C-alpha positions as semicolon CSV with decimal commas, in nm:
position;residue;x (nm);y (nm);z (nm)
1;X;0,000;0,000;0,000
2;X;0,139;0,337;-0,097
3;X;0,058;0,605;0,161
4;X;0,072;0,964;0,037
5;X;0,352;1,147;0,214
6;X;0,202;1,493;0,224
7;X;0,190;1,472;0,603
8;X;0,560;1,393;0,635
9;X;0,643;1,758;0,582
10;X;0,456;1,833;0,906
11;X;0,646;1,589;1,128
12;X;0,901;1,846;1,246
13;X;0,626;2,100;1,306
14;X;0,438;1,849;1,520
15;X;0,752;1,753;1,712
16;X;0,815;2,122;1,779
17;X;0,461;2,142;1,924
18;X;0,546;1,861;2,167
19;X;0,372;1,584;1,977
20;X;0,372;1,230;2,106
21;X;0,494;0,956;1,875
22;X;0,246;0,667;1,879
23;X;0,366;0,333;1,744
24;X;0,076;0,103;1,653
25;X;0,273;-0,209;1,551
26;X;0,261;-0,545;1,725
27;X;0,464;-0,607;2,039
28;X;0,715;-0,820;1,844
29;X;0,762;-0,552;1,578
30;X;0,802;-0,281;1,842
31;X;1,064;-0,486;2,026
32;X;1,269;-0,517;1,706
33;X;1,316;-0,139;1,703
34;X;1,123;0,180;1,770
35;X;1,144;0,553;1,824
36;X;1,287;0,616;2,169
37;X;1,016;0,743;2,402
38;X;0,733;0,641;2,168
39;X;0,402;0,542;2,318
40;X;0,316;0,188;2,209
41;X;-0,045;0,087;2,158
42;X;-0,125;-0,193;1,913
43;X;-0,369;-0,072;1,647
44;X;-0,633;-0,330;1,746
45;X;-0,635;-0,186;2,100
46;X;-0,623;0,181;2,007
47;X;-0,992;0,259;2,040
48;X;-0,986;0,121;2,396
49;X;-0,714;0,375;2,484
50;X;-0,877;0,688;2,339
51;X;-0,949;0,838;2,683
52;X;-0,582;0,803;2,778
53;X;-0,474;0,973;2,455
54;X;-0,731;1,250;2,487
55;X;-0,613;1,319;2,843
56;X;-0,258;1,384;2,716
57;X;-0,386;1,694;2,533
58;X;-0,100;1,678;2,282
59;X;-0,083;1,628;1,909
60;X;0,011;1,277;1,796
61;X;0,232;1,142;1,519
62;X;0,133;0,785;1,436
63;X;0,384;0,536;1,296
64;X;0,409;0,167;1,210
65;X;0,611;-0,049;0,970
66;X;0,494;0,081;0,631
67;X;0,248;0,362;0,701
68;X;-0,075;0,171;0,642
69;X;-0,166;0,093;1,004
70;X;-0,054;0,438;1,114
71;X;-0,291;0,587;0,854
72;X;-0,579;0,389;1,009
73;X;-0,467;0,502;1,356
74;X;-0,454;0,865;1,247
75;X;-0,804;0,844;1,101
76;X;-0,937;0,692;1,424
77;X;-0,774;0,964;1,634
78;X;-0,916;1,234;1,408
79;X;-1,262;1,076;1,451
80;X;-1,220;1,146;1,824
81;X;-1,100;1,502;1,751
82;X;-0,741;1,427;1,852
83;X;-0,490;1,627;1,646
84;X;-0,289;1,361;1,460
85;X;-0,081;1,303;1,150
86;X;0,055;0,988;0,989
87;X;0,433;0,977;1,023
88;X;0,453;0,658;0,815
89;X;0,724;0,405;0,892
90;X;0,876;0,440;1,239
91;X;1,222;0,485;1,084
92;X;1,090;0,790;0,900
93;X;0,975;0,952;1,223
94;X;1,302;0,856;1,393
95;X;1,495;1,041;1,122
96;X;1,346;1,369;1,250
97;X;1,477;1,317;1,604
């Protein structure tokens, strides 16, 4: 799946606003490597954690392995009026830190 990268140009802007990096990959994928300090919530469990994310009152940059799951996560967060962008692959987000 090819995810449009128009949001990538906003990653630094979001980091400058104190955004939280949210990794939505599986536990095994996350343990293989991740952005230091990233919040880890598996995509299938994300909706159950919306209250926790809303309480943070910070913008969120979602990431995963390829950008597909993070796109779904971003859309879910936006449905709950949480300011979020898709950072794509976790390595892409890491490159901004």
